[in-house]
C-alpha positions in Angstrom: 16.4 -34.7 16.1 15.7 -32.4 19.0 12.1 -30.7 19.6 13.3 -27.2 17.4 14.5 -28.9 14.3 11.3 -31.9 14.5 9.1 -28.1 14.4 11.5 -26.8 11.6 10.9 -30.7 9.7 7.5 -30.5 10.7 6.8 -26.8 9.1 8.8 -27.5 6.2 6.5 -30.6 5.4 3.7 -29.0 5.7 4.3 -26.5 3.1 6.4 -27.8 0.4 4.0 -31.1 0.7 6.9 -33.5 1.0 9.2 -35.8 2.9 12.3 -33.0 4.4 15.0 -34.7 6.5 17.4 -32.2 8.8 20.2 -32.8 6.0 18.2 -30.8 2.9 19.1 -28.2 1.4 17.0 -25.2 1.7 18.1 -24.1 -2.0 17.0 -27.5 -2.9 14.1 -27.6 -0.7 12.8 -24.6 -3.1 13.4 -22.1 -0.1 14.1 -19.0 -2.4 14.6 -15.7 -0.7 10.7 -14.7 -0.5 9.9 -18.4 0.8 13.0 -17.5 3.5 11.5 -14.1 4.4 8.3 -15.7 5.0 9.6 -18.7 6.8 11.6 -16.6 9.3 8.3 -14.6 10.0 6.4 -18.1 11.3 10.0 -18.8 12.9 9.8 -15.4 14.7 6.4 -16.4 15.7 6.5 -19.6 16.8 10.2 -19.5 18.7 9.4 -15.8 19.8 12.3 -14.8 18.7 13.8 -12.3 16.3 15.7 -13.2 13.2 19.2 -11.0 11.8 21.5 -11.2 9.1 22.6 -14.0 9.8 19.9 -16.6 8.7 21.2 -15.7 5.1 24.8 -18.1 5.8 22.2 -21.0 6.7 22.2 -23.5 3.7 20.5 -26.7 4.9 17.5 -27.7 7.6 19.9 -28.4 10.3 21.5 -24.9 10.2 18.5 -23.1 10.4 17.9 -25.7 13.5 20.8 -24.7 15.2 20.1 -21.1 14.2 17.1 -20.7 15.7 18.6 -22.9 18.9 21.4 -19.8 19.1 18.6 -16.6 18.7 16.7 -18.4 21.2 19.6 -18.6 23.8 20.3 -14.8 22.9 16.4 -13.7 24.0 
């Protein structure tokens, strides 16, 4: 697990109050569209990136970390 993935996992653990792994589905963690918008806002601030509609294709925590990495490399 790299630093980006660790930060995302920790942020979700803090918010949800339970164990989170990179393989976890965001839907199974209870991340609905409202929570995803809140999560996206926090990630934008934390990593200095802008989210786009591709975020809607993300299913797992690991995919979210990959998405953030791509957005950081585009910046």
